[in-house]
C-alpha positions in Angstrom: 0.0 0.0 0.0 1.6 3.2 -1.2 -0.6 5.7 0.7 -0.3 7.0 4.2 -1.8 4.8 6.9 -2.3 5.3 10.6 -4.0 3.2 13.3 -4.8 3.5 16.9 -7.0 2.9 19.9 -9.3 5.7 21.1 -10.1 5.6 24.8 -13.7 6.8 25.6 -13.8 6.1 29.3 -17.1 4.8 30.7 -19.6 5.3 27.9 -23.2 5.9 28.8 -25.4 3.8 26.4 -28.4 4.8 24.4 -30.7 2.1 25.9 -29.3 2.4 29.4 -26.3 1.1 31.2 -22.6 1.8 30.7 -19.9 0.3 28.6 -16.9 0.4 31.0 -13.6 1.7 29.9 -14.8 1.7 26.3 -12.3 1.6 23.4 -12.6 2.1 19.7 -9.9 0.6 17.5 -9.5 2.4 14.2 -7.4 2.7 11.0 -7.0 5.6 8.6 -5.9 5.6 5.0 -4.7 8.7 3.0 -4.1 12.3 4.1 -6.4 14.6 5.9 -6.4 17.9 3.9 -6.0 21.3 5.5 -9.7 22.1 5.3 -10.5 18.7 6.9 -13.3 18.2 4.4 -12.1 15.1 2.6 -13.1 12.5 5.2 -15.0 9.3 4.3 -16.0 7.2 7.3 -16.1 3.5 6.6 -17.6 1.5 9.5 -17.4 -2.3 9.8 -20.1 -4.9 9.2 -21.3 -8.1 10.9 -18.4 -10.4 11.9 -15.9 -8.2 10.2 -12.8 -6.3 11.4 -11.2 -3.5 9.5 -8.6 -5.7 7.7 -11.4 -7.8 6.2 -12.8 -4.7 4.5 -9.6 -3.0 3.3 -9.7 -4.8 -0.1 -11.8 -2.0 -1.7 -9.5 0.8 -0.6 -6.9 1.8 -3.2 -6.3 4.3 -6.0 -8.1 1.9 -8.4 -10.6 0.7 -5.8 -14.0 1.8 -4.7 -12.6 4.2 -2.1 -9.5 6.1 -3.3 -7.1 7.0 -0.4 -5.1 9.4 -2.7 -8.2 11.6 -2.8 -10.1 10.8 0.4 -9.0 10.5 4.1 -10.7 7.2 4.9 -11.3 6.3 8.5 -12.3 2.7 9.5 -13.7 2.5 13.0 -14.3 -1.0 14.2 -17.7 -1.3 15.7 -18.3 -2.4 19.2 -18.6 -6.2 19.6 -16.3 -7.0 16.6 -13.5 -8.3 18.8 -11.1 -5.3 18.3 -13.1 -2.4 19.8 -14.8 -3.1 23.1 -16.5 -6.5 22.9 -17.7 -9.2 25.3 -14.4 -11.1 24.5 -12.3 -8.2 25.9 -14.6 -6.2 28.2 -16.6 -7.3 31.2 -19.2 -6.9 32.5 -20.9 -6.6 29.1 -24.1 -4.5 29.0 -27.4 -5.9 27.8 -27.4 -3.9 24.5 -25.0 -1.7 22.6 -26.7 0.0 19.6 -25.7 1.7 16.4 -26.5 4.9 18.2 -23.7 4.1 20.6 -21.3 3.3 17.8 -22.0 6.6 16.1 -21.6 8.6 19.3 -18.2 7.0 19.8 -17.1 7.5 16.2 -18.1 11.2 16.3 -15.9 11.7 19.4 -13.0 9.9 17.6 -13.3 12.2 14.6 -13.5 15.3 16.7 -11.0 14.5 19.4 -8.3 12.7 17.3 -8.6 14.4 13.9 -10.4 17.7 14.6 -13.1 16.7 12.0 -16.6 18.0 12.5 -18.1 17.3 9.1 -17.9 14.2 6.8 -17.8 14.2 3.0 -19.4 10.8 3.2 -20.2 7.7 5.3 -19.8 4.5 3.2 -21.2 1.3 4.7 -22.3 -2.2 3.7 -24.8 -4.2 5.7 -24.4 -3.2 9.4 -22.0 -0.5 8.2 -24.9 0.8 6.0 -27.1 0.9 9.1 -24.5 2.9 10.9 -24.3 5.3 7.9 -28.1 5.8 8.2 -27.8 6.4 11.9 -25.0 8.9 11.3 -27.3 10.9 8.9 -30.2 10.8 11.3 -28.2 11.6 14.5 -26.2 14.5 13.1 -28.0 15.8 9.9 -25.7 18.8 9.6 -22.5 16.9 9.9 -22.8 14.5 6.9 -22.9 15.5 3.3 -23.7 12.1 1.8 -24.1 8.5 2.7 -23.9 5.3 0.8 -26.3 2.7 2.1 -25.0 -0.5 0.5 -27.3 -3.5 1.2 -28.7 -1.9 4.4 -31.8 -0.3 5.8 -32.8 2.4 8.2 -34.7 -0.1 10.4 -34.1 -3.8 10.7 -37.2 -5.4 9.1 -39.3 -8.0 10.8 -38.2 -10.6 8.3 -34.6 -9.7 8.9 -35.2 -10.1 12.6 -36.6 -13.6 12.0 -33.3 -14.5 10.5 -31.3 -12.9 13.3 -33.3 -14.4 16.0 -32.8 -17.9 14.6 -29.1 -17.3 14.9 -29.5 -15.8 18.4 -31.5 -18.9 19.5 -28.9 -21.2 18.0 -26.1 -19.6 20.1 -28.3 -19.3 23.3 -29.2 -23.0 23.1 -25.5 -24.0 23.5 -24.8 -25.6 26.9 -21.7 -23.3 27.1 -23.9 -20.2 27.2 -24.2 -18.4 30.6 -27.7 -17.0 30.0 -26.6 -13.4 29.6 -23.7 -12.6 27.4 -20.7 -15.0 27.7 -19.8 -18.6 27.0 -17.7 -20.9 29.2 -16.0 -22.1 26.0 -16.4 -21.7 22.3 -19.7 -23.6 21.5 -18.4 -25.7 18.6 -21.6 -27.5 17.7 -23.7 -24.3 17.9 -21.1 -22.5 15.8 -21.3 -25.2 13.2 -25.1 -24.8 13.0 -24.7 -21.0 13.0 -22.5 -21.0 9.9 -24.8 -23.3 8.0 -27.9 -21.2 8.7 -26.0 -18.1 7.6 -25.0 -19.7 4.3 -28.6 -20.1 3.3 -29.4 -16.4 3.8 -26.2 -14.6 2.6 -26.4 -15.8 -1.0 -29.4 -16.1 -3.2 -31.2 -19.2 -4.6 -30.1 -18.1 -8.1 -26.4 -18.1 -6.9 -26.6 -21.7 -5.8 -28.7 -22.7 -8.8 -25.8 -21.4 -11.0 -23.3 -23.4 -8.9 -21.3 -20.3 -8.2 -20.3 -21.7 -4.8 -18.2 -24.1 -6.8 -17.2 -22.2 -9.9 -16.7 -18.7 -8.6 -15.7 -19.5 -5.0 -13.6 -22.6 -5.9 -15.1 -25.1 -3.6 -14.8 -28.8 -4.8 -18.2 -29.6 -3.3 -21.1 -28.2 -1.2 -19.8 -29.7 2.1 -16.4 -28.1 1.7 -18.0 -24.8 0.8 -20.1 -24.9 4.0 -17.1 -25.8 6.2 -14.6 -23.5 4.6 -16.6 -20.4 3.8 -19.1 -20.5 6.7 -18.2 -22.6 9.6 -14.6 -21.5 9.5 -15.5 -17.9 8.6 -17.5 -17.4 11.8 -15.5 -19.9 13.9 -12.6 -17.5 14.1 -14.8 -15.1 16.1 -15.8 -15.6 19.8 -19.4 -16.6 20.0 -20.0 -13.9 22.7 -19.0 -11.2 20.2 -21.2 -12.6 17.4 -24.2 -12.8 19.8 -23.8 -9.3 21.1 -23.5 -8.0 17.5 -26.6 -9.8 16.5 -28.5 -8.0 19.2 -27.1 -4.7 17.9 -28.3 -5.5 14.4 -31.7 -6.7 15.6 -32.2 -3.3 17.4 -31.2 -1.2 14.4 -33.7 1.6 14.0 -33.0 5.3 13.2 -36.4 6.2 14.5 -35.6 4.9 18.0 -34.4 8.1 19.4 -36.0 10.8 21.6 -35.8 13.3 18.7 -38.0 11.0 16.5 -40.1 9.1 19.1 -40.0 5.9 17.1 -41.3 7.6 13.9 -39.2 6.2 11.1 -40.7 8.5 8.4 -39.8 11.5 10.6 -36.2 10.3 11.1 -35.8 9.8 7.3 -37.3 13.2 6.5 -34.8 14.8 8.9 -31.8 13.6 7.0 -30.1 16.4 5.1 -27.4 14.3 3.4 -27.6 13.1 -0.1 -28.4 9.4 0.1 -27.4 6.7 -2.3 -29.4 3.5 -1.7 -27.7 0.5 -3.3 -29.7 -2.7 -2.5 -28.8 -6.0 -4.0 -31.4 -7.3 -6.4 -31.4 -10.7 -4.7 -30.5 -9.8 -1.1 -32.6 -12.0 1.1 -32.6 -9.9 4.3 -32.0 -6.2 3.3 -34.7 -6.3 0.7 -35.1 -3.8 -2.2 -38.6 -3.2 -1.0 -37.2 -1.8 2.3 -35.2 0.9 0.5 -38.1 1.6 -1.9 -40.3 2.3 1.1 -37.6 4.6 2.6 -37.0 6.6 -0.6 -40.1 8.8 -0.7 -39.3 10.2 2.8 -35.7 11.2 1.9 -35.1 14.8 0.8 -32.2 13.8 -1.5 -32.4 10.1 -2.1 -31.6 7.9 -5.1 -32.0 4.2 -5.4 -29.6 2.2 -7.6 -30.1 -1.5 -7.8 -27.1 -3.8 -7.9 -28.1 -6.2 -10.6 -26.6 -9.3 -9.1 -27.5 -12.9 -8.1 -24.9 -12.8 -5.3 -27.5 -12.0 -2.7 -26.3 -9.9 0.2 -22.7 -10.5 -0.8 -23.2 -8.4 -3.9 -22.5 -5.4 -1.7 -19.1 -6.7 -0.6 -18.0 -8.3 -3.8 -14.3 -9.0 -3.2 -14.4 -12.3 -5.3 -16.9 -10.8 -7.8 -15.3 -8.3 -10.2 -18.5 -7.3 -12.1 -20.3 -6.2 -9.0 -17.2 -4.5 -7.7 -16.9 -2.5 -10.9 -20.6 -1.5 -10.7 -20.3 -0.3 -7.1 -17.0 1.5 -7.9 -18.5 3.5 -10.8 -21.6 4.4 -8.8 -19.7 5.5 -5.7 -17.1 7.5 -7.5 -19.8 9.4 -9.4 -21.7 10.0 -6.2 -18.6 11.3 -4.4 -17.9 13.7 -7.3 -14.9 12.1 -8.8 
């Protein structure tokens, strides 16, 4: 990587939480790419997604990538519960719920206190990162010029919650679970089931019908694919972190704030940022219909469908050059390149 890079740990102290309680001695691990200009107006915030840490998402950063660090100062804050920033695996006692609101509050302090940044050129996010982008625009309408909501939504839909709660129930059923937040040991059988449930949701029926798990992802057979791409993918993360992050995702709702009183339409209408909604055509849990319902309430919204059979993974298309090229072209135009 030929551009400037910095990383660090931002200490927040005891962080009061949106839904009550405190995150003790909270810490936010971050990495930055590129150079902050003198006006401090070239900042792109790039929050992490479910089960991901910042190195997992760096693939799209580069002069020829979706996010260009030779033009933008790109800050990657690791969300709480991802195992780097404060998480059940490294912080006890763990509170009942840490929300996207709490992540945004911590990220805003990071930007102001470490970099002296008060306004963002953009927030770019995929999946749970997209939910954080939406929360940013609703929490601080005057501080965000634009957001990219890549396979995400302003409120976690009921159907999405059905998926999430099947995963939550799988982990909570493990004999190793303590009934609150932690596990006495990594619950291997529960994690095996967890990965296999996830595999049926993250990619579309059309993806599997086309045998792309074999031809595009290089698995010799279905069983190897399930073990390598799903069991092992999530098995590297502590179950307690995955469970806490599921609860964050399940609670995602930009209307759940005293300013908006639970009114999603009011929260959407308050957003001043330009919004690029990029749902995947075959995403099974952040559905196109969710973004279509949000669009009429946005002041400056545009919906651009990712025409892909890769399901949810169309929005994070590292092994999928056509979808990566589509997203790159759309984002660079939206950013004003």
